[in-house]
C-alpha positions, 0 to 999 in steps of 0.5 A: 684789162690786164691784171698784174701781180703787183696789182693783186698784191696792192689790192690784197694790202688795201683790203687787209688795211680796211679789215684791220681798220674795221677791227680797230673800230669795234675794239675801240667801241668795246673798250670805251662803250661808245659809238664814236671816239672822235667827231670823224667817226660820225659827225651826226652823232658828234653834233647831236651829242654836243647838243645833248651834253649841253642840255644835260649840263644845263639841267644839272646846273638847275639842280644845284640851283634848286638845292640852293633855293631849298637851303634858303627856304628851309632856313627862312621858314625855320627863322620864322617858326623860331620868331613865332615861338619867341613872340608867343612866349613874349605875349605870355610874359606880357599877358602876365605882366599886364594882370595888375597883380605883380609887384615892381620887381616881378615886372622888372624880372619879366622885362629882363626875360623879354630883353633876352628874348628880344636879342635872341630874335636879333640873332635870328634876324642875322642868320647866315647860310654859307656866309650870306645873310638870308634876311637882308634881301640882296645885300647878303654880305650886310648884317640887317640887325644891330644890337646897340650898346643901350640894348635897343635894336637897329634895323637896316633891311634890304627887301629886294627879292633874291631870285634863283634861276630854277629852269630856263627863263624861270626865276623863282624868289627864294627869300622872304620880306624880312620887315614882315618878320624882323622889322624895325617897328616890331622891335620897337614894340618889344623895346616899349614892352620892356620899357613899360615893364621896367617902369612898373607902369602897364597902363598901355598894356592892352595897346602893346598887346594889340600891336604884338598880336598884329605882328604875329598875324604878319609873321604867319602870313609870311610863313604861309606865303613861303610855304606856297613858294616852297611847294612850287619848288618841290613841283619844279624839282620833280620836273627837273629830275624827270628832264634829267632822266630823259637827258641821260637817256637820249644821250646814252641812246645817241653815243652808247654802243650796243655791246651785244651787237659790237661783240657780234660784229667784232666776231664776224670781222675777225672771221673776214680778216682771217679769210682775207689773210688766207686769200692773201697768201695765195696771191704771192706769185711762186719764183724760180726759188720755189721750184729749186727747193 
């Protein structure tokens, strides 16, 4: 096969172009810290990267859902705690009013305080988190408790579970059953206590005290139930955090460049390129002008 000068020149230019391409690839990796900068650089890495990034995005969304779950549960638990403290105070006042040694004015004074505590409980029942009522099931845009003009309390609560997706296919209830804490029967009992004190007739005091203790027990049970779900939420949170670490590590191993190796390869390629330039300069055939100089 006859090799001509044009063939040598073409091969030299082709090799120089390939050398420039390799140098450009290593320089891009060094500048971006990534193995590839476009899918055509390595389709396999690109496809795996899409899958790993989707997985990481899902984990990050679950973390945001968990934060919402924490917010709901902590606010609900705080509301129950406040309700139990207020109920305990109402019980103390009821026992005080039921001892038979109080005057009519004393009973009315106790009734006034119980009325204020009753309205305070109504305010807690209307607690909002991020503009949503947390004690009204899935109807988070509606106020569950209304204070009427005559001081009575009207309750219209939704008891459906408000669920949050905390991992793939796993829904966790983050609200409570509000009727177990702020139900109409509970406020009716408080109203009966207030009315009896205002009337000065405490013959049904023991019965009212028994009803109040029953409501207190239901509150405590609801608090224990949400505490158990909170513990589960913390365990899921720990697992999600582990998944995030693993997902980030896998994504990094798939896409991030080994900078030490890239620097070494770039240095080697630069040496190869210089040698290619030196060889290419000798490919040019001397002309008659070179001999006439």
